[in-house]
Every structure is written in C-alpha cells, then in structure tokens.
MDTraj code that builds the backbone (N, CA, C; nanometers):
import mdtraj as md
import numpy as np

residues = "MET ARG ILE ASP ARG ILE LYS LEU VAL THR GLU LEU ALA LYS ARG ASP MET SER GLN LYS ARG LEU ALA GLU LEU SER GLY VAL SER ARG ALA THR ILE ASN TYR VAL ARG ALA GLY LYS SER CYS SER ASP GLU VAL GLY GLN LYS ILE ALA ASP ALA LEU GLY ILE ASP ILE VAL LYS ILE LEU GLU".split()
xyz = np.array([
    [9.8452, 7.9287, 17.8551],
    [9.7449, 7.8752, 17.8374],
    [9.6197, 7.9348, 17.7286],
    [9.6391, 7.9235, 17.6119],
    [9.4751, 7.9688, 17.5136],
    [9.4069, 7.8713, 17.4900],
    [9.2604, 7.9422, 17.4802],
    [9.1371, 7.8695, 17.4696],
    [9.1146, 7.8810, 17.3308],
    [9.0811, 7.8245, 17.2463],
    [8.9955, 7.8779, 17.0939],
    [8.8873, 7.9205, 17.1252],
    [8.8669, 8.0822, 17.1300],
    [8.7314, 8.0897, 17.1414],
    [8.5929, 8.0719, 17.0277],
    [8.6770, 8.0066, 16.8977],
    [8.5776, 7.9256, 16.8230],
    [8.5087, 7.8407, 16.9367],
    [8.5871, 7.7461, 16.9804],
    [8.5726, 7.6162, 17.0014],
    [8.5235, 7.6311, 17.1577],
    [8.5308, 7.7373, 17.2352],
    [8.4867, 7.7404, 17.3451],
    [8.3061, 7.8168, 17.2831],
    [8.3015, 7.8501, 17.2422],
    [8.1409, 7.9144, 17.2007],
    [8.0624, 7.8072, 17.1375],
    [8.1477, 7.7087, 17.0904],
    [8.0771, 7.5872, 16.9999],
    [8.0366, 7.4866, 17.1456],
    [8.0989, 7.4958, 17.2137],
    [8.0539, 7.3691, 17.3373],
    [7.9855, 7.5030, 17.4282],
    [7.9055, 7.5752, 17.4351],
    [7.8493, 7.6409, 17.5386],
    [7.7671, 7.6496, 17.4478],
    [7.7286, 7.6609, 17.3057],
    [7.5852, 7.6440, 17.2096],
    [7.5525, 7.4918, 17.2199],
    [7.6264, 7.3953, 17.2035],
    [7.6111, 7.2708, 17.2210],
    [7.5446, 7.1904, 17.3268],
    [7.5818, 7.3081, 17.4183],
    [7.4577, 7.2525, 17.5777],
    [7.4262, 7.3920, 17.6226],
    [7.3482, 7.4640, 17.5158],
    [7.3119, 7.5824, 17.5065],
    [7.3244, 7.6234, 17.6770],
    [7.5052, 7.6860, 17.7164],
    [7.4955, 7.7428, 17.8111],
    [7.5634, 7.9237, 17.8003],
    [7.5282, 7.9570, 17.8847],
    [7.5411, 8.1260, 17.9091],
    [7.6740, 8.0993, 17.9459],
    [7.7243, 8.2178, 17.9250],
    [7.8587, 8.2669, 18.0075],
    [7.8062, 8.2796, 18.1559],
    [7.7801, 8.3167, 18.1790],
    [7.7206, 8.3716, 18.3344],
    [7.6929, 8.2149, 18.4022],
    [7.6381, 8.0624, 18.3482],
    [7.6177, 7.9864, 18.3718],
    [7.7472, 7.8649, 18.3573],
    [7.8440, 7.9092, 18.2815],
    [7.9568, 7.8800, 18.2887],
    [8.0381, 7.8959, 18.3505],
    [8.0537, 8.0630, 18.4117],
    [8.1083, 8.1209, 18.5141],
    [8.0545, 8.0462, 18.6875],
    [7.9246, 8.0533, 18.6258],
    [7.8980, 7.9604, 18.8269],
    [7.9307, 7.8065, 18.8182],
    [7.9414, 7.7301, 18.7233],
    [7.9325, 7.5865, 18.7327],
    [8.1226, 7.6030, 18.7514],
    [8.1840, 7.6739, 18.6337],
    [8.3193, 7.6585, 18.6715],
    [8.4113, 7.7286, 18.8061],
    [8.3616, 7.8312, 18.8818],
    [8.4158, 7.9240, 19.0150],
    [8.4837, 7.9707, 18.9418],
    [8.4867, 8.0457, 18.8156],
    [8.5699, 8.1871, 18.7298],
    [8.5137, 8.2422, 18.6977],
    [8.5082, 8.3549, 18.7667],
    [8.4466, 8.4969, 18.7085],
    [8.4182, 8.5220, 18.5845],
    [8.2977, 8.5933, 18.5769],
    [8.2103, 8.6596, 18.4446],
    [8.3429, 8.6916, 18.3522],
    [8.3754, 8.8143, 18.4123],
    [8.4856, 8.8684, 18.3871],
    [8.6050, 8.7636, 18.2930],
    [8.6576, 8.7002, 18.3617],
    [8.7613, 8.5616, 18.3155],
    [8.7152, 8.5381, 18.1910],
    [8.6266, 8.4867, 18.2510],
    [8.5566, 8.3935, 18.0838],
    [8.5120, 8.5291, 17.9894],
    [8.4902, 8.5990, 17.9688],
    [8.4629, 8.7039, 17.8620],
    [8.5941, 8.7124, 17.7896],
    [8.6946, 8.7424, 17.9135],
    [8.8145, 8.7270, 17.8607],
    [8.9334, 8.6362, 17.7909],
    [8.8538, 8.4668, 17.8125],
    [8.9044, 8.3595, 17.7378],
    [8.8435, 8.3724, 17.6296],
    [8.6932, 8.4508, 17.6017],
    [8.5544, 8.4446, 17.5063],
    [8.7004, 8.5123, 17.4220],
    [8.7160, 8.6515, 17.4377],
    [8.7422, 8.7183, 17.3772],
    [8.8857, 8.6633, 17.2802],
    [8.9869, 8.5785, 17.3179],
    [9.0876, 8.5444, 17.2530],
    [9.2047, 8.5034, 17.3917],
    [9.1804, 8.5981, 17.4681],
    [9.2922, 8.6355, 17.5756],
    [9.3067, 8.5203, 17.6577],
    [9.4643, 8.5053, 17.6896],
    [9.4794, 8.3505, 17.7821],
    [9.4981, 8.3418, 17.9028],
    [9.4912, 8.2608, 17.9467],
    [9.4583, 8.2309, 18.0888],
    [9.5491, 8.0853, 18.1596],
    [9.5232, 8.0932, 18.2795],
    [9.5944, 8.0523, 18.3261],
    [9.5737, 7.9054, 18.3261],
    [9.6954, 7.7658, 18.3402],
    [9.6548, 7.6052, 18.3483],
    [9.4769, 7.5772, 18.4380],
    [9.4911, 7.6682, 18.5506],
    [9.3691, 7.6518, 18.6400],
    [9.2663, 7.6351, 18.5690],
    [9.2533, 7.7879, 18.5306],
    [9.1503, 7.8490, 18.4906],
    [9.0834, 7.7738, 18.3985],
    [9.1675, 7.7262, 18.2901],
    [9.1043, 7.5941, 18.1441],
    [9.0498, 7.5626, 18.2014],
    [9.1314, 7.4723, 18.2919],
    [9.0987, 7.3283, 18.3082],
    [8.9176, 7.3779, 18.3822],
    [8.9598, 7.4260, 18.5133],
    [8.8115, 7.4609, 18.5672],
    [8.6858, 7.4863, 18.4323],
    [8.7210, 7.5480, 18.3666],
    [8.5909, 7.5652, 18.2246],
    [8.6232, 7.4079, 18.1229],
    [8.7200, 7.3323, 18.1330],
    [8.6962, 7.2147, 18.1089],
    [8.5900, 7.1250, 18.1422],
    [8.6400, 7.1353, 18.2594],
    [8.5262, 7.0516, 18.3773],
    [8.4262, 7.1006, 18.3775],
    [8.3955, 7.2161, 18.3729],
    [8.2553, 7.2639, 18.4049],
    [8.2061, 7.2337, 18.2461],
    [8.2503, 7.2240, 18.1423],
    [8.1869, 7.1933, 18.0443],
    [8.2068, 7.0211, 18.0070],
    [8.2300, 6.9730, 18.0749],
    [8.2288, 6.8172, 18.0790],
    [8.3209, 6.7847, 17.9885],
    [8.4646, 6.8188, 17.9510],
    [8.5249, 6.7744, 17.8352],
    [8.6764, 6.7522, 17.8970],
    [8.7662, 6.7363, 17.7864],
    [8.8957, 6.7539, 17.7760],
    [8.9426, 6.8576, 17.7779],
    [9.0018, 6.8914, 17.8227],
    [9.0743, 7.0359, 17.7879],
    [9.1386, 7.0324, 17.6806],
    [9.2163, 6.9313, 17.6401],
    [9.2607, 6.9156, 17.4960],
    [9.1187, 6.9439, 17.3732],
    [9.0224, 6.9259, 17.3638],
    [8.9392, 7.0267, 17.2391],
    [8.8858, 7.1298, 17.2461],
    [8.9488, 7.1910, 17.3900],
    [8.9058, 7.3467, 17.3247],
    [9.0645, 7.4378, 17.3684],
    [9.1120, 7.3676, 17.3465],
    [9.3069, 7.4604, 17.3156],
    [9.3210, 7.4741, 17.1835],
    [9.3691, 7.5837, 17.1763],
    [9.4290, 7.6565, 17.0141],
    [9.4947, 7.5300, 16.9356],
])
top = md.Topology()
chain = top.add_chain()
for i, resn in enumerate(residues, 1):
    res = top.add_residue(resn, chain, resSeq=i)
    for name in ("N", "CA", "C"):
        top.add_atom(name, md.element.get_by_symbol(name[0]), res)
traj = md.Trajectory(xyz[None], top)
C-alpha cells in the first residue's frame, strides 16, 4: 500500500500533529512514519494504524 505523502503531511498539519506524536498514537515506529512520509510503501496494517491514529478513513490518504 502506498500512502500519498502530500495528503499525509496535510492531515498532520490539520491536526497540528508531529511525526513523533503520530508514531506514538499509531504504535508504528518513527522510522516507519519517516519512510511513509518519504513516499515509500507500507503494509496494509501500518496504513490502517496511521489512518486510525489520524481519525480518518484510509481511503483519504491513499495515492
């Protein structure tokens, strides 16, 4: 699964949330958050955890 990095950054900005806080809320490592933010793909499970931590449907942040 590939998360759109621009959409991810936009959602983080809307919530005034740092990557560190997203990592804490999602239970995903900061390194993984960095990879996803850089445009790398991730597993479906990681993508869902990120979406859940942001409180949005996964479809809103997919490419």
